C-alpha positions in Angstrom: 31.8 8.8 -2.2 30.8 5.2 -1.9 27.6 4.3 -3.6 27.5 0.8 -1.9 29.0 0.1 1.2 28.1 -3.9 2.0 30.3 -3.7 5.5 28.0 -0.7 6.6 24.8 -1.9 5.7 25.4 -5.2 7.5 26.8 -3.1 10.3 23.9 -1.3 10.6 21.8 -4.2 10.4 23.5 -6.7 13.0 23.3 -4.0 15.4 19.9 -2.5 15.1 16.8 -4.2 16.2 13.2 -3.7 16.3 12.5 -0.3 18.3 10.0 -0.3 21.7 7.1 1.4 21.3 8.7 4.8 22.3 11.4 4.9 19.8 9.0 3.5 16.9 6.3 6.8 17.8 10.1 9.3 17.4 10.8 7.8 14.0 7.6 7.8 12.6 7.2 11.0 14.0 9.9 12.3 11.9 8.9 10.3 8.8 5.6 12.1 9.1 7.6 15.5 8.1 7.8 14.0 4.7 12.0 14.7 4.8 12.5 11.4 4.7 14.4 9.0 7.7 18.1 7.8 8.2 19.5 4.7 7.0 19.7 3.4 10.7 15.8 4.8 11.4 15.2 2.7 8.5 16.9 -0.5 9.8 14.8 0.0 12.9 11.9 0.1 10.8 12.8 -3.4 8.9 12.8 -5.5 12.1 9.4 -4.4 13.1 6.8 -6.9 13.4 3.3 -7.9 15.0 1.2 -5.2 16.2 3.9 -2.4 15.6 3.2 -3.2 11.9 0.0 -1.3 11.8 1.4 2.1 13.1 4.1 1.6 10.4 1.6 1.2 7.7 -0.8 4.2 8.8 1.9 6.4 8.7 3.2 5.0 5.0 -0.6 5.6 4.1 -0.7 9.1 5.6 2.6 10.2 4.2 1.5 8.4 0.8 -1.6 10.4 0.8 -0.3 14.0 1.5 2.4 13.6 -1.4 0.6 11.3 -3.8 -3.0 11.5 -2.9 -5.0 9.0 -3.8 -4.0 8.4 -7.4 -2.9 5.2 -9.1 -0.8 6.1 -12.5 -1.6 3.4 -14.8 0.8 2.1 -17.8 1.2 -1.2 -19.9 5.1 -2.9 -20.7 5.7 -3.5 -24.4 8.4 -6.1 -24.8 10.0 -5.6 -28.3 12.6 -8.5 -27.8 13.0 -11.6 -25.9 16.4 -12.4 -27.7 19.2 -12.3 -25.0 22.7 -12.6 -24.6 22.7 -13.5 -20.6 22.4 -16.2 -19.0 20.4 -14.9 -15.7 19.4 -17.6 -13.3 15.6 -16.0 -12.4 14.7 -14.9 -15.8 12.6 -17.1 -18.6 14.3 -15.2 -21.8 17.9 -16.6 -20.1 20.2 -18.0 -23.3 20.0 -21.3 -21.9 16.3 -21.8 -22.8 16.4 -23.4 -25.8 12.8 -24.1 -26.0 12.0 -20.6 -26.3 10.8 -19.7 -29.8 12.2 -16.4 -29.8 11.0 -13.2 -30.9 11.8 -9.8 -32.3 8.6 -7.6 -33.2 9.0 -5.5 -36.6 7.5 -1.7 -36.4 4.6 -3.6 -38.0 4.3 -5.7 -35.4 5.1 -2.8 -32.7 2.7 -0.7 -34.0 -0.1 -3.8 -34.2 0.8 -4.3 -29.9 0.5 -0.3 -29.7 -2.6 -0.3 -31.2 -4.0 -3.1 -29.1 -2.5 -1.4 -26.1 -4.1 2.0 -26.7 -7.7 0.5 -27.3 -7.1 -0.4 -23.6 -7.1 2.9 -22.9 -3.6 3.0 -21.5 -1.5 6.3 -22.7 1.9 5.3 -21.4 4.2 2.3 -22.2 7.2 1.2 -20.7 9.4 -0.4 -23.7 11.5 -3.8 -22.6 13.8 -5.4 -24.4 16.4 -8.5 -23.8 20.1 -7.4 -24.1 21.4 -8.7 -27.6 23.4 -7.2 -30.2 19.9 -7.4 -33.0 17.9 -5.3 -30.2 20.4 -2.1 -30.5 19.5 1.3 -29.2 18.9 2.1 -33.0 16.1 -0.4 -32.9 14.6 0.4 -30.0 14.5 4.2 -30.8 12.7 3.3 -34.1 10.5 1.2 -31.9 9.5 4.2 -30.0 8.9 6.5 -32.9 6.3 4.1 -34.0 5.0 3.7 -30.8 4.3 7.5 -30.9 3.3 7.8 -34.2 0.7 5.4 -33.8 -2.8 6.8 -33.2 -6.2 4.9 -33.1 -9.4 7.7 -33.4 -8.7 9.6 -29.7 -6.0 6.8 -28.6 -2.3 7.7 -28.4 0.7 6.9 -26.2 1.7 9.7 -24.6 4.8 8.9 -22.6 7.2 5.9 -23.4 9.5 4.9 -20.4 12.3 2.5 -21.4 13.5 -0.7 -19.2 16.7 -2.0 -21.0 20.3 -3.2 -20.5 23.2 -0.8 -19.3 24.7 1.0 -22.0 26.9 4.0 -23.2 26.6 7.8 -22.9 26.3 8.1 -26.5 23.6 5.5 -26.7 21.9 6.9 -23.8 22.2 10.4 -25.6 20.1 8.7 -28.7 17.7 7.7 -25.7 17.0 11.3 -24.8 16.6 12.6 -27.9 14.0 10.1 -29.0 11.9 11.6 -26.2 11.7 8.8 -23.5 10.3 9.3 -20.2 12.0 7.3 -17.4 14.7 5.5 -17.9 14.3 2.6 -15.3 16.9 -0.1 -14.6 16.9 -2.3 -11.9 20.2 -3.9 -10.2 18.3 -7.0 -9.5 20.4 -7.5 -6.0 22.8 -5.1 -4.7 24.3 -7.9 -2.9 28.0 -8.6 -5.5 28.6 -12.1 -4.7 25.0 -12.9 -5.3 24.7 -10.7 -8.1 28.1 -12.4 -9.8 26.5 -15.9 -9.3 23.1 -15.0 -10.5 24.6 -14.0 -14.1 26.4 -14.5 -17.0 27.2 -12.6 -20.2 27.3 -8.7 -20.2 24.9 -8.4 -17.7 27.5 -9.7 -14.8 29.2 -6.9 -14.9 28.1 -5.6 -11.2 30.1 -2.2 -12.1 28.6 -1.7 -15.5 25.1 -2.5 -14.2 25.4 -0.1 -10.9 26.8 3.1 -12.6 24.3 3.2 -15.8 22.3 5.5 -14.0 25.0 7.8 -14.0 26.2 7.5 -17.7 22.2 8.1 -18.6 22.8 11.5 -16.1 25.4 12.5 -18.1 23.3 12.0 -21.5 20.8 14.4 -20.1 18.5 11.8 -19.0 17.2 13.1 -15.4 14.2 10.8 -14.9 15.8 7.4 -13.6 13.9 4.7 -11.9 15.7 2.0 -9.7 14.6 -1.4 -8.2 15.5 -4.8 -6.7 14.1 -8.1 -7.6 13.4 -9.3 -4.2 14.0 -12.7 -3.1 17.0 -12.9 -4.5 19.0 -11.7 -1.3 18.0 -10.9 2.4 15.7 -8.3 1.8 16.5 -6.0 4.5 19.9 -5.6 2.9 18.5 -4.4 -0.5 16.0 -1.9 1.0 19.1 -0.7 2.6 21.0 -0.7 -0.2 18.3 0.3 -2.8 18.1 3.7 -0.6 22.3 4.3 -0.3 21.9 4.1 -4.0 19.1 6.7 -4.2 21.0 8.8 -1.9 24.3 8.8 -3.6 22.4 10.0 -6.7 20.7 12.6 -4.8 23.8 14.0 -3.3 26.0 13.4 -6.8 23.5 15.1 -9.1 20.9 16.6 -7.4 18.1 14.5 -8.1 16.8 11.2 -6.0 14.9 8.4 -8.3 12.0 9.2 -10.1 10.3 5.5 -9.4 11.3 2.8 -7.3 9.9 -0.7 -8.6 9.5 -3.6 -6.2 8.8 -6.8 -7.8 9.1 -10.3 -5.9 11.0 -13.1 -7.6 8.4 -15.7 -9.9 9.0 -18.7 -11.6 9.0 -19.3 -14.8 9.1 -22.0 -17.7 12.8 -23.1 -18.0 13.6 -21.1 -15.0 14.5 -23.6 -11.8 15.9 -21.4 -9.5 14.9 -21.3 -5.9 15.0 -18.2 -4.4 17.2 -18.8 -1.1 15.4 -15.6 0.6 11.8 -15.7 -0.5 9.8 -12.7 0.5 6.3 -13.7 2.6 3.5 -11.1 1.7 3.9 -9.5 5.2 7.5 -8.6 5.0 7.0 -7.4 0.8 4.3 -5.2 2.6 6.2 -3.7 5.0 9.1 -3.1 2.7 6.5 -1.0 0.4 5.4 1.1 3.5 9.2 1.5 5.0 10.5 2.8 1.4 7.6 5.2 1.1 8.5 6.9 4.8 12.2 6.6 3.7 11.9 8.4 0.2 8.3 10.1 0.3 8.9 12.1 -2.6 9.9 8.6 -4.8 7.1 7.4 -6.8 6.5 3.7 -6.4 5.8 1.1 -9.2 3.4 -2.6 -8.5 3.3 -5.0 -11.4 0.8 -7.8 -12.5 3.5 -10.1 -10.6 1.3 -9.8 -7.2 -2.0 -10.7 -6.5 -5.2 -8.3 -7.0 -5.1 -9.0 -3.5 -1.4 -7.9 -2.5 -1.9 -5.4 -4.8 -4.7 -3.7 -3.2 -3.1 -3.7 0.2 0.2 -2.2 -1.6 -2.1 0.6 -3.2 -2.6 1.9 0.5 1.2 1.7 1.8 3.2 3.7 -0.7 2.0 2.2 -4.3 1.5 5.3 -6.8 2.2 3.3 -10.4 1.0 0.3 -11.3 0.7 -1.7 -14.6 -2.6 -3.3 -15.7 -3.5 -6.2 -18.3 0.3 -6.6 -18.7 1.7 -9.3 -21.1 5.2 -10.6 -20.6 6.6 -11.3 -23.9 7.0 -9.9 -27.6 3.7 -10.0 -29.6 2.2 -10.7 -26.1 -0.9 -8.7 -26.5 -2.0 -10.6 -30.0 -1.1 -14.0 -29.4 0.0 -16.9 -26.8 3.0 -15.3 -24.9 6.1 -17.2 -23.6 6.4 -15.4 -20.5 9.3 -13.7 -19.3 8.1 -14.3 -15.4 4.5 -15.4 -14.0 2.2 -13.3 -13.6 -0.7 -13.4 -10.8 -3.1 -10.5 -12.0 -5.3 -11.4 -14.8 -8.0 -8.8 -14.9 -8.9 -6.7 -17.8 -7.6 -3.0 -17.2 -11.9 -1.9 -16.6 -11.9 -4.5 -14.1 -8.6 -3.1 -12.3 -10.0 0.3 -12.5 -13.3 -0.5 -11.0 -11.6 -2.3 -8.1 -9.6 1.1 -7.7 -12.5 3.3 -7.5 -14.4 0.7 -5.0 -11.0 1.3 -3.0 -11.6 5.3 -3.3 -8.6 5.2 -5.6 -8.2 7.8 -8.4 -7.0 6.3 -11.7 -4.5 8.4 -13.6 -3.7 7.7 -17.4 -1.7 11.2 -17.2 1.5 11.9 -18.8 1.4 16.0 -18.0 4.9 16.2 -16.0 7.1 15.0 -19.0 5.5 17.2 -21.5 5.6 20.1 -19.3 9.2 19.4 -18.5 8.8 19.0 -15.0 11.5 16.1 -14.8 14.6 15.5 -12.8 15.2 18.5 -10.3 12.0 20.3 -11.2 9.9 17.1 -10.2 11.5 16.8 -6.9 11.3 20.2 -5.9 7.3 19.9 -6.4 7.3 16.4 -4.7 9.7 17.2 -1.6 7.5 20.2 -1.1 4.3 18.4 -1.1 2.8 20.3 -4.4 2.8 17.7 -7.1 -0.1 16.5 -5.9 -1.8 19.7 -7.0 -1.0 19.4 -10.4 -1.6 15.9 -10.5 -4.7 15.5 -8.8 -6.9 17.5 -11.8 -5.1 15.9 -14.4 -5.6 12.8 -13.0 -9.2 13.2 -13.2 -9.0 14.4 -16.6 -7.2 11.7 -17.7 -9.4 9.2 -16.5 -12.5 11.1 -17.8 -11.0 10.6 -21.2 -10.8 6.7 -20.4 -14.3 6.8 -19.1 -15.4 8.9 -22.6 -13.6 6.6 -25.0 -13.2 2.9 -23.9 -15.2 1.7 -20.8 -18.1 -0.3 -20.4 -21.9 1.6 -19.0 -21.3 0.0 -16.0 -17.7 1.1 -15.1 -18.4 4.6 -16.5 -21.3 5.0 -13.9 -18.9 4.3 -11.1 -16.2 6.3 -12.6 -18.5 9.2 -13.3 -19.3 8.8 -9.3 -15.7 9.2 -8.3 -15.1 11.8 -10.3 -17.4 13.9 -9.0 -16.3 13.0 -5.6 -12.7 14.3 -6.5 -13.8 17.4 -7.8 -14.7 18.1 -4.2 -11.0 17.5 -3.2 -9.8 20.5 -5.4 -9.6 23.0 -2.8 -8.3 26.0 -5.2 -12.0 27.0 -6.3 -10.5 28.6 -9.5 -8.7 25.4 -10.1 -11.8 23.2 -9.7 -13.8 25.2 -11.8 -11.4 25.1 -14.5 -10.9 21.5 -14.1 -15.2 21.4 -14.4 -15.0 23.5 -17.7 -12.6 20.6 -18.8 -14.5 18.1 -18.3 -17.3 19.5 -20.3 -14.8 20.0 -23.2 -13.7 16.4 -22.9 -17.3 15.5 -23.3 -17.6 17.6 -26.3 -14.5 15.5 -28.0 -11.6 17.7 -27.1 -8.5 15.6 -25.6 -5.2 15.9 -23.6 -6.1 19.0 -21.8 -3.8 19.1 -18.6 -2.4 21.5 -16.1 
């Protein structure tokens, strides 16, 4: 079974074109069944433009809403070290960058950064690090222990996801034992020649990169995330390759990706790379909607690389997870940062949540699935059946209530409480709605971490 067949992908792209209205209706009707669409049908949607895009966007919103509801799960990245032995053309941490005053956080500095993230209201962190001998998996595991051990009043980090370089089965076992959530690793670009041209160092090994999730799976990590850095190669090719990767993993291991991330190339100091395939805002939103229709069960992540305006539109097309108030360098939450890439959304968490509520979205800090063993195949079964929403929706309400009690302004608390009242009415099961209201009262009295 071949994971990425470049010739087949190119043949599909070359032999397809935008569908006529009748054909578009057929593809979208199939997508509404929430079982995904074929690679060929995906290619047709990627050729869509103009007025037909509105139909694609409406369908993507409906599919996302029926599986994930209006929830948006929030997290913050925590960079441990910007030391790196790789020389990647698009990354501000590349080893040629001699002007960068590099930093590797001590455990005490990691604790301090974690405290600042907790004080924002976050409950989940994405750990990131450059590839370097000093950034060993043992160091990362110590950092994760420190993060989990850090508590401030009612605040704590309940889930640590990890985005570090491809490694060995033995090292993935260490990450599994320490209790990570999702292991994320992006291929950056699936086009092999472009990949090899843009990378120097250990990361230049295309095969090592693309098989990393298989080694993670062998080590027992069944929640994994994939992604592409859009702009490095033709986005249509990248989308089809990304979906081919997802389906390869699902066919071989029975589990598709827990998350798909869609970062777009952004510049950074000392980065002089000029993307040959820049992705316009319109095409970026289209590819988000098409991915949602192709893999309806998968969580989709957008970062603060994107502007508030683009993020707002993306939330309605398929995104179910997002970072907020991010810093992209070691120590960035406590000092001025040396960025890995430029950010476009600098809003504090409170402002992000306010805008979500005004958009009729439900902010969520939930981590219940991971701690209830709803991962891997178990999560997939619930998501594919459209049942995950019935657990996640009340859990989102409860974690949002925690935020309103512990971290927000009075203005935001009023807006948030109004959102919670509206969301309670959406819980169809009377018993579940009653119990959710009961737990909200318990949170008001000081209890925390109540989940279904």
